[in-house]
C-alpha positions in Angstrom: 17.7 -30.8 34.6 19.0 -34.0 33.2 20.1 -34.0 29.6 19.8 -37.3 27.6 22.0 -37.3 24.5 20.5 -39.6 21.9 21.5 -40.4 18.3 19.0 -41.0 15.6 18.5 -44.6 14.7 20.8 -46.3 12.0 20.1 -45.0 8.5 20.6 -46.4 5.0 23.4 -43.8 4.6 25.1 -45.0 7.7 25.1 -48.6 6.4 26.4 -47.5 3.0 29.2 -45.3 4.5 27.9 -42.1 3.0 28.2 -38.6 4.3 24.5 -37.7 4.9 24.6 -34.3 6.6 21.3 -32.7 5.8 20.3 -35.1 3.1 17.2 -37.2 3.7 18.0 -40.8 4.5 15.5 -43.2 6.0 16.0 -45.3 9.1 16.8 -49.0 8.5 14.9 -51.7 10.2 17.7 -51.8 12.8 17.3 -48.1 13.3 13.6 -48.5 13.9 14.3 -51.2 16.4 16.9 -49.0 18.2 14.3 -46.3 18.6 11.7 -48.8 19.8 14.2 -50.1 22.4 14.7 -46.6 23.6 10.9 -46.2 23.8 10.8 -49.1 26.2 13.8 -47.8 28.3 12.4 -44.2 28.6 8.7 -45.0 28.8 8.4 -43.9 32.5 10.5 -40.8 32.2 9.0 -37.3 32.1 10.7 -35.8 29.0 10.9 -32.7 26.9 12.4 -33.4 23.5 14.7 -31.2 21.5 15.1 -32.5 18.0 16.8 -31.4 14.8 14.8 -30.6 11.7 16.1 -33.7 9.9 13.5 -36.4 9.2 15.7 -39.3 10.5 15.9 -37.5 13.9 12.2 -36.7 13.9 11.3 -40.2 12.9 13.4 -41.6 15.8 11.7 -39.2 18.2 8.3 -40.2 17.0 9.1 -43.9 17.6 10.7 -43.2 21.0 7.6 -41.2 22.1 4.9 -43.3 20.5 1.7 -43.1 22.5 2.9 -40.3 24.7 2.0 -36.6 24.9 5.5 -35.2 25.2 6.6 -31.6 24.4 8.9 -31.5 21.4 11.0 -28.6 20.2 12.4 -28.7 16.6 15.7 -26.8 16.6 17.7 -26.1 13.5 20.8 -25.7 15.6 20.7 -29.5 16.2 20.9 -30.4 12.5 24.0 -32.3 11.5 26.9 -30.7 9.8 26.0 -29.8 6.2 28.4 -31.6 3.8 27.4 -29.7 0.6 28.5 -31.4 -2.5 29.6 -34.4 -0.5 26.2 -35.3 0.8 25.2 -38.9 0.0 28.7 -39.5 -1.4 31.2 -42.1 -0.2 34.7 -41.1 0.8 36.2 -43.5 -1.9 34.5 -41.4 -4.6 35.6 -38.1 -3.0 39.2 -39.1 -3.1 39.0 -39.2 -6.9 36.2 -36.7 -7.7 37.1 -33.9 -5.3 40.6 -35.0 -4.4 42.1 -31.6 -3.3 39.2 -30.6 -1.0 38.8 -34.0 0.4 42.5 -34.4 1.2 42.4 -31.0 2.9 39.4 -32.2 5.0 41.2 -35.4 5.9 44.3 -33.5 7.0 42.5 -30.7 8.9 38.8 -31.3 9.3 38.5 -28.5 11.9 39.5 -25.8 9.4 38.8 -27.3 5.9 35.3 -27.0 4.5 33.5 -29.6 2.4 32.9 -28.2 -1.1 29.8 -25.9 -0.9 29.3 -27.2 2.7 29.5 -26.1 6.2 32.8 -26.0 8.0 33.4 -27.2 11.5 33.8 -23.7 12.8 30.3 -22.7 11.5 28.9 -26.0 12.8 30.5 -25.2 16.2 28.9 -21.8 16.3 25.5 -23.3 15.5 25.9 -25.8 18.4 27.0 -23.0 20.7 23.7 -21.2 19.9 21.8 -24.3 21.0 23.8 -24.5 24.2 23.1 -20.9 24.9 19.4 -21.7 24.7 19.5 -24.5 27.2 18.7 -22.3 30.2 15.2 -21.8 28.6 14.6 -25.4 29.4 15.9 -25.3 33.0 12.5 -26.2 34.5 12.5 -29.5 32.6 13.4 -32.7 34.5 14.8 -34.6 31.5 15.7 -33.2 28.1 16.1 -35.7 25.3 18.5 -34.5 22.6 20.1 -36.4 19.8 23.8 -36.8 19.6 26.1 -38.2 16.9 28.2 -40.4 19.2 25.6 -43.2 19.1 25.4 -43.5 22.9 22.4 -42.8 25.0 23.3 -41.3 28.4 21.8 -39.1 31.0 23.9 -36.1 32.1 23.1 -33.9 35.1 23.2 -30.5 33.6 22.1 -27.7 36.0 23.0 -24.9 33.6 24.0 -24.0 30.1 27.5 -23.4 31.3 27.8 -27.0 32.4 26.3 -28.1 29.1 29.1 -26.2 27.2 31.6 -28.1 29.3 29.9 -31.4 28.5 29.7 -30.6 24.8 33.3 -29.8 24.5 34.7 -32.3 27.0 36.2 -29.5 29.2 36.7 -30.4 32.8 36.8 -28.0 35.8 
């Protein structure tokens, strides 16, 4: 299988510098254009799409797949990290309004948890559940997944074990 990691198009929250997490935030015109560009680039590829439940990811997928009959699987494991009380808030506000928790997050984001949100450890376990399910899609030629890095790239991924290595940047 070849796994394509794709980020949703630019959103209003991205432009404003807000933590969006699970909060709804629409694609900007630029984000719509990004998805349409990807539509053109992938139009001849045979795809199976794995998408988060979030509307911005689903909207991006609809634009990428416009006019095509492509299998899509909505997976909650692909949702972004939930930022709880910090959703749709700017870091400048958090430094004053939730100073202690935000300082802990900035110092140790892998162990601190956003107020009433999801910590990185829980987020990681959720992503690991997704990775463990990849073998169910082993007969697919190309899997289209969305990724927060902003890059679109194909990755040869013959097994879930290799996907785990890719997700965590582990070599060997």
